[in-house]
C-alpha positions in Angstrom: -12.9 -14.2 -50.7 -11.7 -12.8 -47.4 -8.2 -11.5 -47.5 -5.9 -12.4 -44.6 -4.1 -9.7 -42.7 -0.3 -9.4 -42.7 0.2 -11.9 -39.9 -2.5 -14.3 -41.0 -5.3 -15.6 -38.8 -3.3 -18.4 -37.3 -0.9 -15.9 -35.7 -3.5 -13.7 -34.0 -3.9 -15.7 -30.8 -0.2 -16.3 -30.1 0.6 -12.6 -30.8 -2.3 -11.5 -28.5 -1.1 -13.9 -25.8 2.4 -12.6 -26.1 1.3 -9.0 -25.8 -0.9 -9.7 -22.7 2.0 -11.6 -21.1 4.4 -8.7 -21.9 2.0 -6.1 -20.3 1.6 -8.3 -17.2 5.4 -8.6 -16.9 5.9 -4.9 -17.2 3.1 -4.2 -14.7 4.6 -6.7 -12.2 7.9 -4.7 -12.2 6.2 -1.3 -11.5 5.7 -1.6 -7.8 7.8 -1.8 -4.7 9.8 -4.8 -3.5 8.1 -6.7 -0.6 9.9 -10.0 -0.9 11.9 -9.8 2.3 9.4 -7.7 4.4 9.4 -8.5 8.1 6.0 -8.1 9.8 6.6 -7.5 13.5 3.7 -8.5 15.8 2.7 -6.0 18.4 -0.1 -7.1 20.9 -3.1 -4.8 21.1 -6.1 -4.3 23.5 -7.8 -2.2 20.8 -7.6 -4.5 17.7 -7.5 -8.2 17.1 -4.6 -9.8 15.3 -6.8 -10.3 12.3 -7.8 -6.6 12.2 -4.1 -5.6 12.4 -3.1 -8.1 9.8 -5.9 -6.9 7.4 -4.5 -3.3 7.7 -0.9 -4.5 7.2 -1.9 -6.6 4.2 -3.6 -3.6 2.6 -0.4 -1.5 2.9 1.8 -4.4 1.6 -0.4 -4.8 -1.4 -0.4 -1.0 -2.1 3.4 -0.9 -1.6 4.0 -3.7 -4.0 1.8 -2.0 -6.6 2.7 1.6 -6.3 6.1 2.2 -4.6 8.5 1.6 -7.5 12.1 1.9 -6.6 11.4 1.1 -2.9 12.0 -2.0 -0.7 9.7 -2.5 2.3 11.9 -3.8 5.0 9.6 -3.9 8.0 6.0 -3.1 8.9 4.2 -3.2 12.2 1.3 -2.0 14.2 2.3 1.3 15.9 0.8 0.2 19.2 -2.2 1.1 21.3 -0.7 4.2 22.8 0.2 5.8 19.4 -3.0 4.7 17.8 -5.2 6.0 20.6 -3.4 9.4 20.6 -3.8 9.7 16.8 -7.4 8.5 16.9 -8.2 11.2 19.4 -6.8 13.8 17.0 -8.6 12.4 13.9 -11.9 11.7 15.7 -11.8 14.9 17.8 -12.6 18.5 17.0 -11.1 18.3 13.5 -13.1 15.2 12.5 -15.2 17.1 10.0 -12.1 18.2 8.1 -10.7 14.7 8.0 -14.1 13.2 7.1 -14.4 15.6 4.2 -11.2 14.3 2.7 -11.4 10.7 3.8 -15.1 9.9 4.1 -16.9 8.8 7.2 -14.9 6.7 9.7 -15.1 5.6 13.3 -11.9 3.6 13.6 -8.3 4.7 13.1 -5.2 2.4 13.0 -1.6 3.5 12.7 1.1 1.3 11.2 4.8 2.1 11.0 7.4 0.8 8.6 10.9 1.1 7.3 11.8 1.0 3.7 14.8 1.7 1.4 14.7 3.9 -1.7 17.0 3.2 -4.6 18.8 5.7 -6.8 15.5 6.6 -8.7 14.0 8.3 -5.6 10.9 6.2 -5.9 8.3 8.4 -7.5 10.6 11.4 -7.2 9.3 12.7 -3.9 11.7 10.6 -1.8 15.4 11.0 -1.2 17.4 8.7 -3.5 19.6 6.1 -1.9 18.1 6.5 1.5 16.3 4.6 4.3 13.0 5.8 5.8 12.3 4.6 9.3 9.2 5.1 11.5 7.1 6.0 8.4 3.5 6.1 9.4 0.5 4.7 7.5 -2.9 6.0 8.6 -5.9 3.8 7.9 -9.5 4.3 8.7 -12.7 2.3 8.5 -16.4 2.8 9.4 -18.7 0.4 11.2 -16.1 -2.4 11.3 -15.8 -2.4 7.5 -12.6 -2.7 5.5 -9.6 -0.6 6.2 -8.8 2.3 3.8 -5.4 3.8 3.5 -5.9 7.6 3.8 -2.5 9.1 4.5 1.2 8.3 5.2 4.4 10.0 6.1 6.2 11.3 9.1 
């Protein structure tokens, strides 16, 4: 005869469901707050609205998953002038160095954002109880593929 474990077979599924729900709840609270993020539209002659929105969506998703203790207030495309200047730098004479770190790419897009940091200091590398403005997000892609976030900061 098979001996039942401590909880009995009829409790295994509810306990497993509770544990899965608990893990999902804990994971949901690990990222940054994006609930009141404002997305400012900036027209572009370089990228379509969909291409810009794809880049913004990628950063918002990353922020919500990895930027614990931070609240994303605003995010926008940095504009054609800033993007072209930065693209010249990244695609110019230092391209090999960047490609070694980031992989092959032929497009660069720059986003800027502002966000608040709570008393925890985010991941510990940010100033507690502070606001960061004009924070840059650098994304690249190759052959019109998906954007990849490769760097950020001032």
